[in-house]
BALOBA-1460 file (C-alpha; in Angstrom, 3 decimals):
// residues 139
<rec num="1" residu="m" x="89.360" y="110.003" z="171.451"/>
<rec num="2" residu="p" x="87.393" y="112.538" z="173.526"/>
<rec num="3" residu="n" x="90.349" y="114.907" z="174.097"/>
<rec num="4" residu="h" x="92.796" y="114.449" z="171.240"/>
<rec num="5" residu="y" x="93.248" y="113.005" z="167.789"/>
<rec num="6" residu="h" x="95.991" y="111.360" z="165.759"/>
<rec num="7" residu="l" x="96.959" y="112.161" z="162.188"/>
<rec num="8" residu="v" x="99.566" y="110.628" z="159.915"/>
<rec num="9" residu="v" x="100.396" y="113.459" z="157.566"/>
<rec num="10" residu="e" x="102.935" y="113.688" z="154.687"/>
<rec num="11" residu="t" x="103.821" y="117.252" z="153.778"/>
<rec num="12" residu="p" x="105.874" y="118.344" z="150.714"/>
<rec num="13" residu="e" x="106.974" y="121.468" z="152.566"/>
<rec num="14" residu="p" x="108.306" y="121.700" z="156.148"/>
<rec num="15" residu="n" x="105.188" y="123.556" z="157.232"/>
<rec num="16" residu="l" x="103.350" y="121.118" z="159.436"/>
<rec num="17" residu="a" x="103.280" y="123.320" z="162.504"/>
<rec num="18" residu="a" x="101.590" y="126.118" z="160.518"/>
<rec num="19" residu="g" x="99.063" y="123.755" z="159.079"/>
<rec num="20" residu="m" x="98.252" y="122.246" z="162.459"/>
<rec num="21" residu="h" x="97.838" y="125.689" z="163.947"/>
<rec num="22" residu="v" x="95.237" y="126.552" z="161.229"/>
<rec num="23" residu="l" x="93.466" y="123.182" z="161.644"/>
<rec num="24" residu="n" x="93.243" y="123.309" z="165.436"/>
<rec num="25" residu="l" x="92.357" y="126.979" z="165.649"/>
<rec num="26" residu="s" x="89.642" y="126.641" z="162.993"/>
<rec num="27" residu="y" x="88.127" y="123.631" z="164.720"/>
<rec num="28" residu="a" x="88.316" y="125.233" z="168.203"/>
<rec num="29" residu="r" x="86.549" y="128.372" z="166.973"/>
<rec num="30" residu="w" x="83.817" y="126.328" z="165.289"/>
<rec num="31" residu="f" x="83.459" y="123.979" z="168.350"/>
<rec num="32" residu="n" x="83.200" y="126.912" z="170.765"/>
<rec num="33" residu="w" x="80.697" y="128.740" z="168.597"/>
<rec num="34" residu="r" x="78.596" y="125.546" z="168.170"/>
<rec num="35" residu="h" x="78.602" y="124.671" z="171.860"/>
<rec num="36" residu="s" x="78.659" y="128.243" z="173.298"/>
<rec num="37" residu="c" x="82.032" y="127.561" z="175.033"/>
<rec num="38" residu="i" x="85.252" y="129.473" z="175.367"/>
<rec num="39" residu="g" x="88.897" y="128.369" z="175.827"/>
<rec num="40" residu="h" x="90.837" y="125.348" z="174.828"/>
<rec num="41" residu="v" x="89.148" y="122.465" z="173.111"/>
<rec num="42" residu="f" x="92.046" y="119.916" z="173.283"/>
<rec num="43" residu="e" x="93.784" y="118.844" z="176.446"/>
<rec num="44" residu="a" x="97.340" y="119.548" z="175.169"/>
<rec num="45" residu="p" x="98.957" y="121.510" z="172.435"/>
<rec num="46" residu="y" x="99.976" y="119.975" z="169.102"/>
<rec num="47" residu="r" x="102.903" y="117.604" z="169.173"/>
<rec num="48" residu="d" x="104.613" y="115.947" z="166.340"/>
<rec num="49" residu="n" x="106.672" y="112.765" z="166.028"/>
<rec num="50" residu="p" x="108.489" y="112.784" z="162.694"/>
<rec num="51" residu="i" x="108.581" y="109.393" z="160.907"/>
<rec num="52" residu="t" x="111.756" y="108.772" z="158.978"/>
<rec num="53" residu="e" x="111.799" y="104.997" z="158.475"/>
<rec num="54" residu="e" x="109.263" y="102.570" z="156.969"/>
<rec num="55" residu="p" x="109.012" y="100.298" z="160.014"/>
<rec num="56" residu="h" x="108.096" y="103.303" z="162.188"/>
<rec num="57" residu="l" x="105.444" y="104.318" z="159.696"/>
<rec num="58" residu="l" x="103.892" y="100.852" z="159.643"/>
<rec num="59" residu="q" x="103.757" y="100.722" z="163.445"/>
<rec num="60" residu="t" x="102.206" y="104.227" z="163.459"/>
<rec num="61" residu="y" x="99.460" y="103.070" z="161.188"/>
<rec num="62" residu="r" x="98.702" y="100.267" z="163.577"/>
<rec num="63" residu="y" x="98.923" y="102.494" z="166.685"/>
<rec num="64" residu="v" x="96.516" y="105.055" z="165.240"/>
<rec num="65" residu="a" x="93.983" y="102.335" z="164.140"/>
<rec num="66" residu="l" x="94.095" y="100.617" z="167.561"/>
<rec num="67" residu="n" x="94.148" y="103.719" z="169.767"/>
<rec num="68" residu="p" x="90.383" y="103.801" z="170.376"/>
<rec num="69" residu="v" x="90.442" y="100.061" z="171.182"/>
<rec num="70" residu="r" x="93.366" y="100.635" z="173.596"/>
<rec num="71" residu="a" x="91.330" y="103.372" z="175.250"/>
<rec num="72" residu="r" x="88.314" y="101.020" z="175.544"/>
<rec num="73" residu="l" x="86.116" y="103.291" z="173.494"/>
<rec num="74" residu="c" x="85.275" y="100.373" z="171.084"/>
<rec num="75" residu="s" x="86.212" y="96.711" z="170.733"/>
<rec num="76" residu="m" x="87.300" y="96.746" z="167.056"/>
<rec num="77" residu="p" x="89.017" y="99.473" z="165.076"/>
<rec num="78" residu="e" x="86.260" y="99.452" z="162.432"/>
<rec num="79" residu="d" x="83.718" y="100.354" z="165.189"/>
<rec num="80" residu="w" x="85.330" y="103.827" z="165.867"/>
<rec num="81" residu="p" x="83.311" y="106.218" z="163.615"/>
<rec num="82" residu="w" x="85.886" y="109.036" z="163.622"/>
<rec num="83" residu="s" x="88.685" y="106.985" z="162.115"/>
<rec num="84" residu="s" x="89.973" y="106.431" z="158.565"/>
<rec num="85" residu="y" x="90.415" y="102.745" z="159.362"/>
<rec num="86" residu="r" x="87.200" y="101.668" z="157.634"/>
<rec num="87" residu="a" x="88.174" y="103.407" z="154.358"/>
<rec num="88" residu="t" x="91.821" y="102.238" z="154.529"/>
<rec num="89" residu="a" x="90.648" y="98.683" z="155.201"/>
<rec num="90" residu="g" x="88.411" y="98.815" z="152.127"/>
<rec num="91" residu="l" x="85.190" y="98.555" z="154.155"/>
<rec num="92" residu="e" x="83.817" y="101.887" z="152.795"/>
<rec num="93" residu="p" x="84.886" y="104.613" z="150.444"/>
<rec num="94" residu="g" x="86.944" y="107.423" z="151.951"/>
<rec num="95" residu="p" x="86.951" y="111.181" z="151.427"/>
<rec num="96" residu="s" x="88.999" y="112.464" z="148.480"/>
<rec num="97" residu="f" x="91.764" y="113.885" z="150.678"/>
<rec num="98" residu="l" x="92.468" y="110.511" z="152.317"/>
<rec num="99" residu="r" x="95.395" y="108.671" z="150.703"/>
<rec num="100" residu="t" x="94.408" y="105.053" z="151.337"/>
<rec num="101" residu="d" x="96.661" y="104.069" z="148.358"/>
<rec num="102" residu="r" x="99.717" y="105.323" z="150.223"/>
<rec num="103" residu="v" x="98.888" y="103.227" z="153.303"/>
<rec num="104" residu="r" x="97.865" y="100.157" z="151.362"/>
<rec num="105" residu="g" x="100.902" y="100.452" z="149.181"/>
<rec num="106" residu="s" x="103.045" y="99.916" z="152.229"/>
<rec num="107" residu="f" x="101.515" y="96.506" z="152.599"/>
<rec num="108" residu="a" x="101.118" y="95.506" z="148.895"/>
<rec num="109" residu="w" x="103.086" y="92.447" z="147.894"/>
<rec num="110" residu="s" x="102.990" y="90.970" z="144.335"/>
<rec num="111" residu="e" x="99.405" y="91.039" z="143.031"/>
<rec num="112" residu="s" x="97.764" y="92.440" z="146.156"/>
<rec num="113" residu="d" x="96.747" y="96.115" z="146.589"/>
<rec num="114" residu="g" x="97.610" y="95.778" z="150.302"/>
<rec num="115" residu="t" x="94.080" y="95.981" z="151.728"/>
<rec num="116" residu="a" x="93.945" y="92.500" z="153.241"/>
<rec num="117" residu="e" x="97.546" y="92.756" z="154.455"/>
<rec num="118" residu="f" x="96.806" y="96.074" z="156.128"/>
<rec num="119" residu="q" x="93.769" y="94.491" z="157.916"/>
<rec num="120" residu="e" x="95.875" y="91.514" z="158.996"/>
<rec num="121" residu="f" x="98.648" y="93.740" z="160.301"/>
<rec num="122" residu="v" x="96.201" y="95.794" z="162.391"/>
<rec num="123" residu="c" x="94.415" y="92.706" z="163.607"/>
<rec num="124" residu="a" x="97.760" y="91.171" z="164.674"/>
<rec num="125" residu="g" x="98.175" y="94.213" z="166.983"/>
<rec num="126" residu="l" x="94.621" y="93.704" z="168.222"/>
<rec num="127" residu="t" x="95.499" y="90.139" z="169.213"/>
<rec num="128" residu="s" x="98.531" y="91.358" z="171.108"/>
<rec num="129" residu="l" x="96.351" y="93.966" z="172.870"/>
<rec num="130" residu="k" x="93.832" y="91.299" z="173.942"/>
<rec num="131" residu="l" x="96.607" y="88.948" z="175.146"/>
<rec num="132" residu="a" x="98.187" y="91.740" z="177.170"/>
<rec num="133" residu="a" x="94.833" y="92.768" z="178.686"/>
<rec num="134" residu="a" x="94.113" y="89.150" z="179.650"/>
<rec num="135" residu="a" x="97.514" y="88.775" z="181.265"/>
<rec num="136" residu="y" x="97.068" y="91.993" z="183.185"/>
<rec num="137" residu="s" x="93.648" y="91.059" z="184.403"/>
<rec num="138" residu="n" x="94.871" y="87.655" z="185.699"/>
<rec num="139" residu="r" x="97.346" y="89.254" z="188.062"/>
């Protein structure tokens, strides 16, 4: 996304706003220094959407993975280079801070680690997006 980003974050303490402030301020300072700019880097201030139930969490995983596709920045979620989708889907190793096991665990049934099920879940949303786009363009 050129003007915002999405994170799914689990915090042990109720200090998400403070952490987001540090993250966004640090990035804005670096970006402005690097590009000789001043002012806001992101279009809007930080907003949160607390997730309290597992179905909402699963839909959020899908929403975040498909957001660049929905915005027509790429055709498949694995094509977006600034996403954790490739690591979570088992296509490449992720950074140490990324908890792919937490996401995959939400999809793990019996002997599976959840990787294939996560990919299928996201792809099912991709199919819905393509059907909706086709219906809209046929109007």
